[in-house]
C-alpha positions as a Python dict, from the first residue, in 0.01 Angstrom:
ca = {
    (1, 'R'): (0, 0, 0),
    (2, 'R'): (50, -125, 346),
    (3, 'A'): (-55, 129, 607),
    (4, 'D'): (248, 96, 836),
    (5, 'P'): (489, 309, 622),
    (6, 'L'): (228, 582, 581),
    (7, 'E'): (219, 881, 812),
    (8, 'P'): (-90, 1090, 881),
    (9, 'V'): (-81, 1446, 751),
    (10, 'E'): (-222, 1697, 993),
    (11, 'D'): (-153, 2027, 817),
    (12, 'G'): (-414, 2084, 551),
    (13, 'S'): (-732, 1950, 406),
    (14, 'P'): (-723, 1625, 209),
    (15, 'L'): (-766, 1819, -115),
    (16, 'A'): (-483, 2061, -32),
    (17, 'V'): (-259, 1764, 44),
    (18, 'T'): (-362, 1598, -283),
    (19, 'A'): (-280, 1920, -473),
    (20, 'R'): (81, 1885, -357),
    (21, 'A'): (122, 1623, -630),
    (22, 'V'): (142, 1921, -869),
    (23, 'P'): (483, 2094, -875),
    (24, 'D'): (504, 2408, -658),
    (25, 'S'): (577, 2633, -956),
    (26, 'V'): (270, 2510, -1146),
    (27, 'R'): (49, 2551, -838),
    (28, 'S'): (168, 2910, -806),
    (29, 'V'): (70, 2984, -1166),
    (30, 'V'): (-264, 2807, -1139),
    (31, 'T'): (-361, 3000, -827),
    (32, 'A'): (-234, 3341, -948),
    (33, 'V'): (-378, 3332, -1300),
    (34, 'R'): (-750, 3397, -1321),
    (35, 'T'): (-807, 3462, -1692),
    (36, 'E'): (-659, 3369, -2028),
    (37, 'Q'): (-548, 3730, -2060),
    (38, 'S'): (-345, 3714, -1739),
    (39, 'L'): (-197, 3377, -1840),
    (40, 'G'): (-97, 3532, -2173),
    (41, 'L'): (71, 3817, -1987),
    (42, 'L'): (277, 3577, -1779),
    (43, 'V'): (376, 3374, -2085),
    (44, 'A'): (475, 3695, -2266),
    (45, 'L'): (690, 3804, -1972),
    (46, 'D'): (859, 3465, -1975),
    (47, 'R'): (916, 3448, -2350),
    (48, 'R'): (970, 3816, -2440),
    (49, 'G'): (1070, 3970, -2110),
    (50, 'P'): (1179, 4160, -1932),
    (51, 'L'): (924, 4416, -2043),
    (52, 'S'): (873, 4771, -1925),
    (53, 'V'): (537, 4868, -1781),
    (54, 'R'): (499, 5123, -2059),
    (55, 'S'): (551, 4860, -2329),
    (56, 'M'): (302, 4625, -2161),
    (57, 'L'): (40, 4901, -2157),
    (58, 'D'): (108, 4970, -2526),
    (59, 'R'): (107, 4605, -2638),
    (60, 'F'): (-159, 4436, -2427),
    (61, 'E'): (-529, 4492, -2360),
    (62, 'F'): (-496, 4597, -1996),
    (63, 'C'): (-594, 4929, -1850),
    (64, 'E'): (-330, 5068, -1617),
    (65, 'S'): (-501, 4970, -1293),
    (66, 'D'): (-576, 4614, -1412),
    (67, 'L'): (-218, 4567, -1531),
    (68, 'H'): (-74, 4688, -1201),
    (69, 'G'): (-318, 4469, -1009),
    (70, 'Q'): (-220, 4161, -1209),
    (71, 'L'): (150, 4239, -1176),
    (72, 'A'): (105, 4274, -799),
    (73, 'E'): (-59, 3930, -786),
    (74, 'F'): (224, 3780, -988),
    (75, 'R'): (484, 3943, -762),
    (76, 'A'): (308, 3816, -449),
    (77, 'A'): (306, 3465, -598),
    (78, 'G'): (679, 3487, -676),
    (79, 'L'): (619, 3462, -1052),
    (80, 'I'): (776, 3791, -1160),
    (81, 'E'): (1043, 4027, -1033),
    (82, 'E'): (1092, 4397, -1089),
    (83, 'Q'): (1372, 4502, -1324),
    (84, 'R'): (1486, 4815, -1502),
    (85, 'V'): (1415, 4801, -1875),
    (86, 'A'): (1559, 5080, -2089),
    (87, 'G'): (1573, 5297, -1778),
    (88, 'E'): (1209, 5232, -1688),
    (89, 'R'): (1037, 5009, -1437),
    (90, 'G'): (965, 4668, -1579),
    (91, 'Y'): (922, 4304, -1491),
    (92, 'A'): (1061, 3966, -1584),
    (93, 'A'): (934, 3617, -1513),
    (94, 'T'): (1116, 3431, -1238),
    (95, 'D'): (1283, 3096, -1294),
    (96, 'S'): (993, 2936, -1110),
    (97, 'A'): (742, 3090, -1352),
    (98, 'G'): (954, 2976, -1645),
    (99, 'E'): (959, 2620, -1513),
    (100, 'A'): (583, 2622, -1468),
    (101, 'I'): (519, 2762, -1814),
    (102, 'A'): (752, 2502, -1967),
    (103, 'T'): (561, 2231, -1783),
    (104, 'L'): (222, 2367, -1889),
    (105, 'T'): (323, 2419, -2252),
    (106, 'R'): (550, 2114, -2269),
    (107, 'D'): (840, 2323, -2399),
}
């Protein structure tokens, strides 16, 4: 490319700028998910959710503190939102998380 239509980018490292080629929703998932287990949790919330906290503790291999920690990370990343499920506290995947999971799984 010719250099004249290009503008320098001052906010961020070259690698951070390069990462912007990945959709925002996918970047959020990639940075919030640290293990296959946590990725599976997010996919389950997207495909089966909303799920109550109680049902997640019954169904999945998380201790209570690990589950709450992972849910907090997902909430901070904008991947899940709190909802009432059968009168209990629960969570559902956001539209952004759903888009990212569809992209990653090619649904």
